[in-house]
N, C-alpha and C positions, 0 to 999 in steps of 0.2 A: 366308382362307389355312389351308393345312394346320398341323398341329401342327410340322411340319418347318420352317415359314417363321415360327414364333412369334406366335400369334393375339393379337389385342387382348384386354385385360382390364379389369375394373372395379377399382373402389377395395377392394373386399372379397375380392380374390383372394389367393392364397398368396403368399409372396415368391418361390417359383421362377417364377410366372406373370408377377411384376413384372419379374424380371430378363429373361424371354422378351419383355416389352413394350418394355424397354430396348433389347435387342439388336435388335429388329425395327425400332426408329426411329432408330437412331443412324446416322450417316454413314459410319462405318467398316463394311467388310466383315466378315462373320463366315461361316468354312466349317469345316464339321467332316468329317473324313474317320476311315475305321476303318483297322486295321493293314495291310490290302490296299490301301489307296490309293484308296479308294471313297469319293465325297462322299456323306455320310448327312444333311448339314443345311446350309443356308446361308440368308443373310438377303437382302432386297430389294438392300442396298447392294452385296453381293457380287456380285449379278446385274447391277447398273448398272456397276459398275467395269469387269467383265469383257465386258459387252456380250450377256448372254444373257438370253432371256426368262424370264418367271416359270416357275419349276418345272423348266426344262430341265436344270439342273446336277445334279440330284438323281439318284443312282445311277451317275454317269459317274466315270471314273478321275479323279484329279487331273490327270494328264498332259494333259488337254485345256486347262489353263490355264498350261502350261509350253511355252517354245519348245523345239523337238525337240532341239536340241543341249544342253539343260539337263537333260532327263529323266532319265537314266542317273544324272547326278552327284546330281540332287535325290532321288532313290529311295535312294541311299547316305545322304544326309544325314538323311532321314527315319527309316531304319532305326536309325541310330546314336543319334538322339534318343530313339526309343522305347526302346532298348536301355540308354540312359545315366540316371544318377542325377538329374540336372536336371528341373525341372518346368516351367520356362518358358526362352524365349529369344527375343531380339530381332535381327531381321535387317533391314538397310537403313539402317545408320548411315551418317555422312558418308564413311567410307571404303569402304564397300561399296555395291553396287547389285544389287537383286534385280529381275529382269524378268520379267514375266507375259506370256501371250498372250490378247489379247481374242478374242471371237468372229469378228470379221471379218479376223484375221491380224495385226493391228497390235500392237506391244509397248506395254506399261504399266509404268511404273517404280513399285515399290512399297517400303513399310515394312511389315514382318510381325512380329507378336508372335506365338509358337508356345507352345501349353500342351498339356500331357498331362492327360487326364481319364479317369476309368473309370466305367463303369455295372456292374449286377450280372451283364451278359451280354457286354461287350466293353469293350476299350480304344479311346479315340479321341485324335485330335489336334485341337485347335481352334486355327485360325489366325484373328488379328484383323489386318485388312488395310486399309492407308492408301494412297491413290492419290498418290503424291509426284511424278508427272509433270511438274506445273507447277514445282515447287521445282528438279528436276533440270534442267530446261530453262532455268530463270533462272541457275543457278550455271554451267551450260556457256556461257551468253551472257555471265555476267560474266568467265569464263575466257577466252573469245574475245577479247572486248574488251582485257583484260589483256595478251594475247600479240599482238594484231594492230596494225599501224601503221594509225592511222586514215584516212590519204590514200590509201594503195596497197592495203591488205588484205593485205599480205605479213607475215610475221612481224616484230617489233621485235628490237632487239638483244638483249634480256633473253630472249625465248622462242628466238632463235637458239641462245643458249649451252645452254639448257636441252633443246631438241631435239638438239642435238650430243652432250650428255652421255648422253641417253637412247639414242642410237645406240650410244655406246660400250660401253655396258652389255652389249650383245650381241655384243661383240668389236671389236676394232680392225681396220679394213681395212688390207692390207697396203700399199698406196700410194694416198694420196688428194691431192687439190689443193684449195687454198683461193684464191678470186679475189675481188679488191676492184675495183669498177667505180665509175667517178666521171664524172658528166656534165660535158663540157669547157664552158669558159666560163660557166657557171651564173649567176654574178654579174652579167655583161655583159647576159644575157638577162633577169634581174630588172629591172635599171636601165632597160634600154631599153623592155620591153614590159610591166612589172609582174609583181608577185607572182602574179597568176592564170596568166600564162604560164609562169612557174616550176613552179606546181603541175601545169599541163597537161603539162608536160614529164617530170615525176617519175610522174605516172599513166601515161602512155604508155609510158614505159620500163619500169615495172613490168609492165604488161600483156604487153608483148614478152618480159620475162624469164621470165614465167610460161608462156607459149606456146611457148617455145623451148627451155628446158632440158629434161633428161630427167626422167622420172618419180621416180627414186631421189635426185635432187639437192635440195638444201637452200638456199633464198632468202630473204633479209631485206633491209629497208632498215637499212642500218647507221647512218644519220644524214644529215639535210640531203639533199644530191644524191648520197650514196654507199651502195652497195650491196654485199652479199657473197653469195657462192656457196660451198657445201661441195659437192665433188663426190667422193663415195667410190669407192674401187677405180678410179681414175682415172689414167692416165699423164699426163705432161706434154704430150705431143702431142694426146692426147684431150680434155684440158682446154682446150686453145688451141683445137680445133675446135668445142667448145661455146661458148666466149667468143666466138669469131669470128663464129657465126652470130648471136649477140646484137648484138655490135657491127654487122654488117652490116645487120641487119634495122632497127636503130635510125637509122642513117645513111641508110636509104630512106624513112623516115618524114617525110611532109610536113606542116608546121605552118601553120595559118592564125591569125595573132595577132588578137586583138580589137582592139588599137590599129592595126590596118593591117599589110598586108604578109604574106608568106609565107616560109617558110624551112626549112631542116633543122638537125639537132644532131648531134652526135658524142659519142662516150663513149671514155674511155681505161680500160685495165685492167691491173692486176698479178696474176700467178698464182705461187704457189709450190706445188711438188710435192714430197712428203715422206711418211715414215710418221708421220702426224699422230695420236698417240695420244690418250689421255684427258687429259692434261695439256699438250698441245702445241698447242692452237688458239691462244693468245694468242700465242705465238712464231711461228707460220705466219702470223698475221694481221699481226704486226709487218713480217714479211720481204716479205709480199704489198704492205704500204702502201710500203716502199722501192721495189718494183718499179713500183707505180702513179705514185710519183714521178719515177721515170725515164721513165715512158710520157709524162707531162705535160711533162717538160722537154725530150724528144725531139721535140716537135712535136704532141702530142696525137692522138687518133684512132687511137690505137697500142695494142698489147699486149705487155707484158713479161713474160717468164716467167723464173722462178729455178728451176732442176731440182735444186740443191744450193746450199749457202751461198756457194760460189765461183763458181758458174756462173750467167750471166746473159744472156738472149737477148732482143733486142728485134725486134719486127716492125712495119712500118708497115701502114697500111691496105691497101696493094695486094700484101701478100706473097702 
């Protein structure tokens, strides 16, 4: 190895050579760059983390290790760090995410401690780098499991509330719709064909829901055989059109039951359209639930919409 890569040392070497030996052997990457952003030293672990061959990083700008959209921002951070009073800084805490660029173009998630150091001839910044991609992947999977209904893969009720709240941060839509959809005669299906048949019906309906709604709509399993839709910037008529496509597609689905026989199922829905603001979701859901009850009471396989608290319109399947 060259001196830039921290050579092997013996028991009788000076302390600085021992430090070089440690840096050469540790699993964390170590990269040093000058005030112009040029890489002046690196250890083998840094080359491994970023997927570069031995010696290739030396003399290259640090930009080769950064996604393009982060380069200008990172240059400002480095400049501020060099000019600041602090001697060290850690990046990549739980609330932050530092992304690097591997030689093959893929991303790598990093925890980085940066240090300022000086020699007689130049100022340098040292970055001690740890690959935390596995930890980030694990955390994301835990988050996905916490937010996802395990049977259907849709959002669960809590995640629906969180997603709705997140959308409201960016501004409340002028007019939106909330729809509750409930599979008809679900208990009878379970009693006759078993819970496997009920699970199959729920999974099939969730698939139809995913394939039929618009890209900006928000869908979740609300509980049991009940589902919810949030349709932002959607009039009453447009909301009915979306839900009707779901209703018709599910009614056309043919099921083959494991206990014998085949058949089809239907779904009923209640829709409310209003100025549903940040604190208005619960009230909208309650009104949609009333409309859903009216759809069930009116014969099932129906959509009932409420355009305002005094206005209820019911539609049968053949409307």
